[in-house]
C-alpha positions in Angstrom: -35.9 18.0 -10.5 -33.2 20.5 -10.0 -31.5 19.4 -13.1 -33.2 20.4 -16.6 -33.0 17.8 -19.2 -29.9 19.0 -21.0 -27.9 18.8 -18.0 -29.2 15.3 -17.2 -28.2 14.2 -20.4 -24.6 15.8 -19.8 -24.3 13.9 -16.7 -25.6 10.5 -18.0 -23.2 11.1 -21.1 -20.3 11.5 -19.0 -21.0 8.1 -17.0 -21.8 6.2 -20.3 -18.3 7.7 -21.6 -16.3 6.4 -18.6 -17.8 3.1 -18.6 -17.2 2.7 -22.3 -13.6 3.9 -21.7 -13.2 1.3 -19.1 -14.6 -1.4 -21.3 -12.6 -0.7 -24.4 -9.4 -0.1 -22.3 -10.1 -4.0 -21.1 -10.8 -5.1 -24.7 -7.6 -3.6 -25.8 -5.4 -5.2 -23.0 -7.0 -8.5 -24.1 -6.3 -7.7 -27.7 -2.4 -7.3 -27.0 -2.4 -9.9 -24.2 -1.5 -7.3 -21.3 -3.1 -8.3 -18.0 -1.6 -5.0 -16.6 -3.8 -3.0 -18.9 -7.0 -5.1 -18.1 -6.4 -4.5 -14.5 -6.1 -0.7 -15.2 -9.3 -0.9 -16.7 -11.0 -2.7 -13.9 -9.5 -0.2 -11.3 -11.5 2.5 -13.3 -14.6 1.2 -12.0 -14.7 2.7 -8.4 -14.6 6.3 -10.0 -17.4 5.2 -12.3 -19.5 4.0 -9.0 -18.7 7.6 -7.4 -20.2 9.2 -10.4 -23.5 7.0 -10.1 -23.6 8.3 -6.4 -23.7 11.7 -7.7 -26.5 10.8 -9.9 -28.3 9.3 -7.2 -27.8 12.6 -5.2 -29.4 14.5 -7.8 -32.2 12.2 -8.3 -33.1 12.9 -4.7 -33.1 16.8 -5.6 -29.9 17.0 -3.6 -31.7 16.3 -0.4 -30.4 12.8 0.6 -26.5 14.0 1.6 -25.5 10.5 2.2 -25.2 9.9 -1.6 -22.8 13.0 -1.7 -20.8 11.9 0.9 -20.6 8.3 -0.6 -19.5 10.1 -3.6 -16.7 11.8 -2.2 -15.6 8.6 -0.2 -15.7 6.1 -3.4 -14.0 8.9 -5.6 -11.1 8.8 -2.9 -11.0 5.1 -3.2 -11.1 5.6 -7.1 -8.4 8.0 -7.3 -6.3 5.5 -5.3 -7.1 2.7 -7.5 -5.9 4.8 -10.6 -2.9 5.6 -8.9 -2.1 2.0 -8.0 -3.2 1.0 -11.4 -0.7 3.4 -13.2 2.3 2.5 -10.9 1.6 -1.1 -11.7 1.9 -0.3 -15.5 4.9 1.6 -14.6 6.8 -1.0 -12.3 4.9 -4.3 -12.9 5.2 -6.5 -10.2 7.0 -4.4 -7.8 3.8 -2.9 -6.8 1.9 -5.2 -4.4 -1.9 -6.0 -4.1 -1.7 -5.0 -0.3 -1.1 -1.2 -1.5 -4.6 -0.8 -1.8 -5.7 -2.4 1.9 -5.3 1.2 3.6 -7.8 2.8 1.3 -10.4 -0.2 1.8 -9.9 0.1 5.5 -10.5 3.7 5.2 -13.7 3.4 3.2 -15.1 1.0 5.7 -14.3 3.4 8.7 -16.0 6.4 7.0 -19.0 4.5 6.2 -19.2 3.1 9.7 -19.1 6.7 10.9 -21.9 7.6 8.6 -24.2 4.8 10.0 -23.1 5.2 13.8 -22.9 9.1 13.9 -25.1 10.6 11.4 -25.5 14.1 12.9 -21.9 14.8 14.2 -20.1 17.9 12.8 -16.9 15.9 12.6 -18.1 13.6 10.1 -18.8 16.3 7.7 -15.3 17.7 8.1 -13.6 14.3 8.0 -15.3 13.3 4.7 -14.3 16.7 3.3 -10.8 16.0 4.3 -11.0 12.6 2.4 -12.2 14.6 -0.6 -9.2 17.0 -0.5 -7.0 14.2 -0.3 -8.4 12.6 -3.2 -7.7 15.5 -5.2 -4.1 15.1 -4.3 -3.9 11.7 -5.0 -5.6 11.9 -8.5 -2.8 14.8 -9.3 -0.2 12.1 -8.1 -2.0 9.5 -10.8 -1.7 12.4 -13.4 1.9 12.6 -12.9 2.7 9.1 -12.9 0.6 8.8 -16.3 3.1 10.9 -18.0 6.0 8.7 -16.8 3.7 5.5 -18.0 3.3 7.4 -21.6 6.9 8.0 -21.9 8.1 4.7 -20.8 5.8 2.7 -22.9 3.4 4.8 -25.7 1.8 1.7 -26.8 -0.6 1.7 -23.8 -2.2 5.2 -23.9 -2.5 7.6 -27.2 -1.7 11.2 -26.3 -5.5 12.1 -26.8 -6.1 9.7 -23.7 -3.4 11.1 -21.4 -4.7 14.8 -22.2 -8.2 13.6 -21.4 -7.3 12.4 -17.9 -5.3 15.6 -17.5 -8.5 17.6 -18.8 -10.2 16.7 -15.6 -8.1 19.6 -14.0 -9.8 22.1 -16.3 -13.2 20.6 -15.3 -12.4 21.2 -11.7 -11.1 24.6 -12.1 -14.3 25.7 -13.9 -16.4 24.1 -11.6 -14.9 26.2 -8.6 -15.3 29.3 -10.6 -19.0 28.3 -11.5 -19.5 27.9 -7.9 -18.2 31.3 -7.1 -20.1 32.7 -9.9 -23.7 30.8 -8.7 -23.4 32.3 -5.6 -23.0 35.6 -6.7 -25.9 35.0 -8.9 -28.0 34.4 -5.8 -28.1 30.6 -5.9 -27.6 28.6 -2.7 -25.5 25.9 -4.5 -24.1 25.3 -8.2 -27.0 22.7 -8.8 -29.7 25.3 -8.5 -28.0 27.2 -11.1 -28.5 24.9 -14.2 -26.9 26.8 -16.7 -23.5 27.3 -14.9 -24.1 23.5 -13.6 -24.4 22.3 -17.3 -21.5 24.4 -18.3 -19.2 22.8 -15.8 -20.4 19.2 -16.3 -19.8 19.5 -20.1 -16.3 19.9 -19.6 -16.2 16.4 -17.5 -18.0 15.0 -20.4 -15.3 16.4 -23.0 -12.5 14.9 -20.8 -14.3 11.5 -20.8 -15.0 11.8 -24.6 -11.1 12.4 -25.2 -10.3 9.1 -23.1 -12.7 7.2 -25.0 -11.4 8.4 -28.3 -7.9 8.0 -27.3 -8.6 4.4 -26.3 -10.4 3.7 -29.4 -7.5 4.9 -31.5 -5.3 2.3 -30.0 -7.8 -0.4 -30.3 -8.1 0.4 -34.1 -4.6 0.6 -34.8 -3.9 -2.8 -33.0 -7.0 -4.5 -34.7 -6.0 -3.3 -38.2 -2.2 -4.7 -38.1 -2.7 -7.4 -35.6 -1.2 -7.7 -32.1 1.9 -5.3 -32.8 0.6 -2.0 -31.3 1.6 1.3 -33.4 3.4 4.1 -31.6 2.0 7.5 -32.4 
């Protein structure tokens, strides 16, 4: 295995935390009887699936690249889902369910290309383009999240909002670590276990902040009834 035990623990912890965040948010929405919050929690699951694709890729010693490509495509759909969920919280019923159909169609198209043309150069470029677009969509989600928090502070705590934004720190540090791992003579960041673990620990911290913030909201409401406090 390319990953050491501590790095595996960091990876698995990140996955557990994201899944726990979705579960806690769904329970919070159920507690205060908000279907839009429960829907947002469910829309967090595609990103979770993308993370498990990365885990599967590492389990193959980074040899089966299908899982890496799948993670990029699924994370694109996950970013679209998060943006759709935040816009639904912001505008309510004005956002229609059909807004997700283009991303679903694109997901099917990309996987069809993976199966039909497994060795063509354009496929890798196309998936990389999807990955870049995904980053832009996630940033739009972060912006919309600020508007959601400004409009209704009972949904997310400041800690949760900060946790979602902290992903940008993870991305930035990962890019820097990739550069230094090459300077250290490693072919990829995965092979440089020290820098890989350092970068991934920031994603774990991000997800942990999201969980802590949601748990705070849940405890506040559970302690005083169905009237959420605003902090």
